[in-house]
TIDRENTI-492861 format. One line per 8 residues: number of its first residue (from 1); their letters; for each residue x, y, z negated of C-alpha. Coordinates in nm, 4 decimals, m for minus. Layout:
<pts>
NUM) A) X/Y/Z  ... $
</pts>
This chain:
<pts>
1) MTTPSAPV) m3.8108/m2.2988/4.0865  m4.0080/m2.0128/3.9820  m4.1131/m1.7358/4.2446  m3.9266/m1.4299/4.1441  m4.0780/m1.1396/4.1052  m4.1136/m0.7632/4.2773  m3.7706/m0.5873/4.2796  m3.6823/m0.3727/3.9688 $
9) QVSPLVAH) m3.7587/m0.0140/4.1250  m3.4702/0.2325/4.0701  m3.3573/0.5728/4.1486  m3.1573/0.6278/4.4481  m2.8426/0.7087/4.1853  m2.8770/0.4197/3.9911  m2.9216/0.2263/4.3296  m2.5815/0.4182/4.4620 $
17) WLHHNRDY) m2.3871/0.3149/4.1344  m2.5118/m0.0701/4.1678  m2.4096/m0.0797/4.5600  m2.0544/0.0480/4.4812  m2.0033/m0.0722/4.1055  m1.7147/m0.3626/4.0989  m1.6723/m0.3622/3.7342  m2.0263/m0.4651/3.6273 $
25) AVLVLDPH) m2.2431/m0.6984/3.6953  m2.6238/m0.6287/3.6398  m2.8946/m0.9089/3.5819  m3.2165/m0.8630/3.5895  m3.4159/m1.1377/3.4197  m3.7691/m1.1919/3.3600  m3.9018/m1.2806/2.9839  m3.8259/m1.6086/3.0251 $
33) GIVQEWLG) m3.4618/m1.5528/3.1055  m3.5323/m1.6293/3.4649  m3.2987/m1.3953/3.7064  m3.4959/m1.1545/3.9165  m3.2074/m0.9689/4.0370  m2.8146/m1.0341/4.1150  m2.7065/m0.6570/4.1014  m2.3833/m0.4654/4.0734 $
41) AAERILGH) m2.0497/m0.6895/4.0492  m2.2324/m0.9925/4.0137  m2.1336/m1.1780/4.2841  m1.7683/m1.0571/4.2927  m1.7516/m1.1836/3.8912  m1.9720/m1.4591/3.8884  m1.9074/m1.6047/4.2319  m2.3051/m1.6607/4.3259 $
49) APHEAVGR) m2.4892/m1.4908/4.5704  m2.8114/m1.3246/4.5299  m3.0116/m1.6033/4.6652  m2.8486/m1.8448/4.4921  m2.9098/m1.7154/4.1672  m3.2410/m1.5459/4.1745  m3.5254/m1.7299/4.0295  m3.2762/m1.9619/3.8236 $
57) SVELVFTP) m3.2110/m1.9600/3.4281  m2.9620/m1.7126/3.2968  m2.8085/m2.0086/3.1599  m2.6549/m2.0551/3.5097  m2.4137/m1.8213/3.3774  m2.3138/m2.0156/3.0180  m2.0938/m2.3025/2.9565  m2.1905/m2.6341/2.8907 $
65) EDRERRYH) m2.1576/m2.6109/2.5221  m2.3302/m2.2716/2.4888  m2.6396/m2.4472/2.6873  m2.5979/m2.7001/2.4626  m2.6335/m2.4181/2.1609  m2.8932/m2.2753/2.3384  m2.7371/m1.8999/2.3242  m2.9012/m1.8349/2.6370 $
73) EYELKVAA) m3.2182/m1.8155/2.4448  m3.0660/m1.6943/2.1194  m2.9557/m1.3748/2.3018  m3.2897/m1.2987/2.4441  m3.4379/m1.3236/2.1062  m3.1814/m1.0967/1.9458  m3.2386/m0.8492/2.2173  m3.6409/m0.8600/2.1768 $
81) EDAYSEDS) m3.6112/m0.8102/1.7790  m3.3399/m0.5767/1.7662  m3.3283/m0.3570/2.0472  m3.0337/m0.4942/2.1936  m2.7680/m0.7873/2.1602  m2.4095/m0.7718/2.2356  m2.1411/m0.9991/2.2255  m1.8251/m1.1478/2.4360 $
89) RWHLRKDG) m1.7884/m1.4898/2.5307  m1.6991/m1.7749/2.8005  m1.8820/m1.7336/3.0765  m1.8751/m2.0204/3.3739  m1.8273/m1.8979/3.7507  m1.9375/m2.0858/4.0190  m1.6448/m2.2519/4.1234  m1.6548/m2.3845/3.7312 $
97) TRIWVTGS) m1.3693/m2.1687/3.6269  m1.3965/m1.9484/3.2744  m1.4100/m1.6113/3.2099  m1.4284/m1.3985/2.9252  m1.7078/m1.2059/2.9177  m1.8532/m0.8732/2.7524  m2.1474/m0.7794/2.7866  m2.4802/m0.6935/2.6332 $
105) VSPVRGAD) m2.8451/m0.7506/2.7022  m3.1454/m0.4607/2.6492  m3.5360/m0.5475/2.6851  m3.7701/m0.3652/2.8994  m4.1076/m0.2900/2.7613  m4.4324/m0.1654/2.8626  m4.6114/0.1623/2.7464  m4.7876/m0.1165/2.5322 $
113) GAILGYVK) m4.4454/m0.2160/2.3733  m4.4923/m0.5820/2.5444  m4.1567/m0.7160/2.6786  m4.1291/m0.7126/3.0727  m3.7994/m0.8397/3.1120  m3.4390/m0.8410/3.0191  m3.1456/m0.6725/3.1637  m2.7962/m0.8409/3.1019 $
121) VMRDMTDQ) m2.4909/m0.6118/3.2031  m2.2110/m0.8035/3.2019  m1.8262/m0.6950/3.2554  m1.4790/m0.9371/3.3627  m1.2596/m0.8818/3.0375  m1.0250/m1.2166/3.1070  m0.7152/m1.0252/3.1894  m0.7133/m0.8452/2.8643 $
129) RAKTERVE) m0.8368/m1.1651/2.6797  m0.5514/m1.3283/2.7826  m0.2931/m1.0456/2.6889  m0.4396/m1.0537/2.3606  m0.3921/m1.4475/2.3076  m0.0514/m1.3699/2.4324  0.0101/m1.0902/2.1174  m0.1811/m1.3266/1.9037 $
137) HEMVQLGE) 0.0287/m1.6112/1.9555  0.3322/m1.3898/1.9358  0.2519/m1.2466/1.6201  0.2114/m1.6572/1.5094  0.5212/m1.6736/1.6485  0.6966/m1.3711/1.4671  0.5648/m1.5141/1.1473  0.6865/m1.8477/1.2006 $
145) AREQTRVF) 1.0644/m1.7135/1.2503  1.0199/m1.4902/0.9593  0.9233/m1.7575/0.7185  1.2298/m1.9708/0.9093  1.4525/m1.6439/0.7895  1.3400/m1.6660/0.4445  1.4445/m2.0399/0.4129  1.7634/m1.9318/0.6144 $
153) LRKLGHEV) 1.8619/m1.6467/0.3731  1.7531/m1.8746/0.0979  1.9936/m2.1349/0.1488  2.2710/m1.9072/0.2807  2.2877/m1.7721/m0.0534  2.2696/m2.0881/m0.2258  2.5530/m2.2536/0.0002  2.7981/m1.9749/m0.0418 $
161) RNPLAVLT) 2.7610/m1.8812/m0.4033  2.8742/m2.2690/m0.4701  3.2095/m2.2253/m0.3232  3.2491/m1.8750/m0.3770  3.2530/m1.9807/m0.7754  3.5553/m2.2264/m0.7347  3.7211/m1.9478/m0.5261  3.6972/m1.7077/m0.8011 $
169) NTAFILER) 3.7952/m1.9273/m1.0848  4.1359/m2.0430/m0.8352  4.1980/m1.6744/m0.7979  4.1390/m1.5530/m1.1546  4.3935/m1.8967/m1.2170  4.6332/m1.7293/m0.9935  4.6232/m1.3682/m1.1290  4.8124/m1.5128/m1.4265 $
177) LVTDERGR) 5.0219/m1.7429/m1.2741  5.1294/m1.5162/m1.0032  5.4568/m1.3240/m1.1177  5.6091/m1.1609/m0.7772  5.4911/m0.8439/m0.6750  5.4289/m0.9673/m0.3186  5.1811/m1.2511/m0.4738  5.0204/m1.0347/m0.7045 $
185) KAVKQLSN) 4.8831/m0.7908/m0.3798  4.7511/m1.1448/m0.2141  4.5925/m1.2345/m0.5319  4.4291/m0.8773/m0.5466  4.3393/m0.9059/m0.1533  4.2349/m1.2257/m0.2238  3.9343/m1.1010/m0.5458  3.8455/m0.7796/m0.3275 $
193) QLGILTNL) 3.7340/m1.0198/m0.0860  3.5943/m1.2468/m0.2715  3.4153/m0.9536/m0.4344  3.2378/m0.8618/m0.1105  3.1492/m1.1896/m0.0268  2.9513/m1.2425/m0.3826  2.7727/m0.8961/m0.3187  2.6517/m1.0334/0.0208 $
201) ADDLMDVN) 2.5357/m1.3745/m0.1500  2.3470/m1.1907/m0.4180  2.2205/m0.9467/m0.1697  2.0891/m1.2124/0.0594  1.9508/m1.3475/m0.2382  1.7856/m1.0279/m0.3378  1.6488/m0.9920/m0.0058  1.4491/m1.3562/m0.0301 $
209) RLELGKVN) 1.3485/m1.3065/m0.3866  1.1421/m0.9343/m0.2691  1.0419/m1.0827/0.0354  0.8600/m1.3251/m0.1548  0.7479/m1.0997/m0.4447  0.9550/m1.2936/m0.7057  1.1342/m0.9882/m0.8311  1.0986/m0.8207/m1.1774 $
217) LSKARIDF) 1.1676/m0.4821/m1.2859  1.2577/m0.4327/m1.6353  1.1488/m0.0544/m1.6491  1.2843/0.2236/m1.8814  1.2814/0.5817/m1.9209  1.6957/0.6739/m1.8085  1.7967/1.0093/m1.6939  1.8892/0.9365/m1.3773 $
225) RELLEDVV) 2.1769/1.1981/m1.3832  2.3786/0.9719/m1.5967  2.2822/0.6841/m1.3459  2.4421/0.8300/m1.0824  2.7440/0.9413/m1.2918  2.8592/0.6023/m1.3310  2.7909/0.4875/m1.0341  3.0075/0.7718/m0.8554 $
233) EGMQQQAA) 3.2963/0.7228/m1.1361  3.2928/0.3621/m1.0420  3.2954/0.4112/m0.6746  3.6093/0.6513/m0.6966  3.8757/0.4186/m0.6334  3.6851/0.2499/m0.3276  3.6494/0.6165/m0.1865  4.0187/0.6800/m0.2486 $
241) RKSIQLEA) 4.1382/0.4000/m0.0626  4.0260/0.5840/0.2598  4.0986/0.8779/0.1197  3.7539/1.0197/0.0862  3.6355/1.2762/m0.1442  3.3134/1.1470/m0.3221  3.1484/1.4097/m0.5201  2.8524/1.4320/m0.7402 $
249) LLPPTPLP) 2.6508/1.7420/m0.7928  2.4071/1.6883/m1.0747  2.1649/1.9458/m1.2218  2.2037/2.0433/m1.6265  1.8908/1.8918/m1.7308  1.7984/1.5678/m1.7891  1.5962/1.4212/m1.4781  1.3681/1.1441/m1.6412 $
257) VEADFSRM) 1.2620/0.8233/m1.4489  1.1066/0.5009/m1.5309  1.2747/0.2592/m1.3509  1.4931/m0.0666/m1.3770  1.8190/0.0890/m1.4326  2.0696/m0.1905/m1.2885  1.8506/m0.2070/m0.9984  1.8131/0.1312/m0.9384 $
265) QQVCVNLI) 2.1920/0.1336/m0.9865  2.2440/m0.1355/m0.7125  2.0116/0.1138/m0.4798  2.3012/0.4001/m0.5416  2.5650/0.1929/m0.5494  2.4583/0.0673/m0.1695  2.3714/0.3940/m0.0321  2.7296/0.5255/m0.1480 $
273) DNAIKYTP) 2.8953/0.2218/m0.0303  2.7282/0.2841/0.3418  2.8217/0.6058/0.3192  3.1797/0.5375/0.2399  3.1875/0.2795/0.5462  3.0709/0.4789/0.7849  3.2802/0.8165/0.7210  3.6327/0.8028/0.8884 $
281) QGGSVWVK) 3.9944/0.8764/0.6601  3.9613/1.2009/0.5191  3.6002/1.2711/0.5477  3.3500/1.3537/0.2413  3.0636/1.2330/0.0547  2.8070/1.4121/m0.1208  2.5605/1.2536/m0.4000  2.2828/1.5571/m0.5083 $
289) VSQEGNEV) 1.9942/1.4970/m0.7166  1.7011/1.7200/m0.8310  1.3477/1.7381/m0.9602  1.1117/1.8048/m0.6693  0.7540/1.8626/m0.8077  0.6886/1.5668/m0.9645  0.9501/1.3404/m0.8118  1.3273/1.2865/m0.8707 $
297) VCRIQDNG) 1.4874/1.3071/m0.5301  1.8369/1.1580/m0.4430  2.0427/1.2552/m0.1369  2.3605/1.0887/m0.0304  2.5301/1.2755/0.2713  2.8071/1.2369/0.4783  3.0264/1.3552/0.7436  3.0708/1.0497/0.9311 $
305) IGIFPPVL) 2.9849/0.8988/1.2274  2.6391/0.9437/1.2484  2.3633/0.7274/1.3161  2.2337/0.6692/1.7221  1.8726/0.8582/1.6865  1.6403/0.5384/1.8464  1.8245/0.3030/1.5277  1.6523/0.5697/1.2679 $
313) PKLFDLFT) 1.3123/0.3942/1.2525  1.4386/0.0550/1.2530  1.7490/0.0817/0.9669  1.6151/m0.0143/0.6687  1.4829/m0.3448/0.8403  1.6479/m0.6412/0.7694  2.0014/m0.6837/0.9890  1.9613/m0.3570/1.1731 $
321) QAPQGQEM) 2.3158/m0.2201/1.2904  2.3654/0.1109/1.4374  2.5393/m0.0147/1.7573  2.8320/0.2417/1.6968  2.8776/0.0910/1.3643  2.9619/m0.2311/1.4480  3.2999/m0.2171/1.5173  3.3804/m0.0551/1.1750 $
329) RGGGIGVG) 3.5581/m0.2752/0.9447  3.3638/m0.3299/0.7159  3.0175/m0.2572/0.8801  2.8310/m0.5385/0.6707  2.5387/m0.7520/0.8236  2.2484/m0.4995/0.7646  2.1240/m0.6461/0.4756  2.1884/m0.3670/0.2271 $
337) LALVRQLV) 1.9355/m0.0841/0.3520  1.6779/m0.3631/0.3567  1.7412/m0.4385/0.0127  1.7385/m0.0679/m0.0657  1.3963/0.0043/0.0709  1.2447/m0.2735/m0.0921  1.3900/m0.2327/m0.4198  1.2697/0.1895/m0.4006 $
345) ELHGGTVQ) 0.9738/0.1274/m0.2524  0.9175/m0.1390/m0.5761  0.9472/0.1483/m0.7946  0.6929/0.3573/m0.6195  0.9046/0.5468/m0.4122  1.0330/0.6048/m0.0534  1.3595/0.5993/0.1548  1.4526/0.7594/0.4744 $
353) AKSPGIGK) 1.7508/0.8285/0.7045  1.8561/1.1549/0.8507  2.1040/1.2303/1.1204  2.1612/1.4935/1.3760  2.3187/1.2283/1.5844  2.6603/1.0774/1.6601  2.9768/1.2054/1.5105  2.7414/1.4347/1.3380 $
361) GAEFVFRL) 2.7314/1.2465/0.9978  2.3991/1.1163/0.8170  2.1971/1.1414/0.5067  1.9790/0.8894/0.3016  1.6786/1.0369/0.0815  1.5140/0.8431/m0.1919  1.2397/0.9760/m0.4104  1.1492/0.8298/m0.7191 $
369) PSPEPDTM) 0.7818/0.9294/m0.8861  0.9059/1.1417/m1.2494  0.6867/1.0855/m1.5219  0.4886/1.3087/m1.7467  0.6427/1.3670/m2.1096  0.3529/1.1826/m2.2824  0.3814/0.8555/m2.0704  0.7715/0.8377/m2.1065 $
377) AGPSSAA) 0.7553/0.6148/m2.4593  0.9972/0.3386/m2.4099  1.0170/0.0454/m2.2143  0.7795/m0.1549/m1.9841  0.8187/m0.4204/m1.7479  0.6502/m0.4504/m1.4226  0.6518/m0.7191/m1.1616 $
</pts>
């Protein structure tokens, strides 16, 4: 055992800090890594009393595998050559337990620049390390759950579409065979519900393809007013069934965008359908579009049930539904808005939802970049 050298002289202020400090272990080492002083919270953190540690190599606190790698020598070498050494690693307590320690080693030099020793400062961060590992584990689990969801959606879409094809053909045949009014009404209801299920299956498949980046856009220059006119006209009958006034407020001049017509049509249908679903009998839905700077901005407003404020930040996540809308007939399962967000973002745009609160209606706004005149020449294709 090496004979300890004379204690390092410190100021009263530093001595007071070392005596009362409960967070940092301070080890004073000689040039060869032999412990000369065992200060601060060293005994509380590492378990060794000062007389058990002084005179022994600093490798005392390193794990067996780090001793084998000679890390206790390596950090002194780094400190000597680079002013200080800093790292986080597992260290060993007297009782054999491991603690996650973060700290640094700094050289102490004489007037001639020669190294007189080192000061190693350590802090026990085991609790924070455990929290970090728990978060990392949860992230892995979330990633696995997300992948399982993708697989489930893909299988569900295929499994649903196969019987739907048979049922749709059956409904088509029944439309031509049934002649009485009561039977025709039943077949029409059947066809309508099959249409809803088909759209749901398509949305599930689209969400899965978008998650995997397998959706291609066939972009072309379009006038967004014309697209909205077609969508609103096609949804008037759906609105009329609830006595909802569906109105399009469109500007007199063209609103050019570079977009996939069918995909943006899908976005508008989903948003207007959502507004109709969550607007009570006799309400109103307004569709507005305008040019704002270099963006075309579309707003779908309603005077329906509104949105619960805490739900707004995650409304476009998959399978999210506002609590107040879950009991409404035809409320869906929370796929449509997730699809809207992904398609709008794929076009380089943004989408957001606003609502003053429950019972005060809602507004969905999406923005698309509007190309300059010299960039609106013909169709293009983008992934």
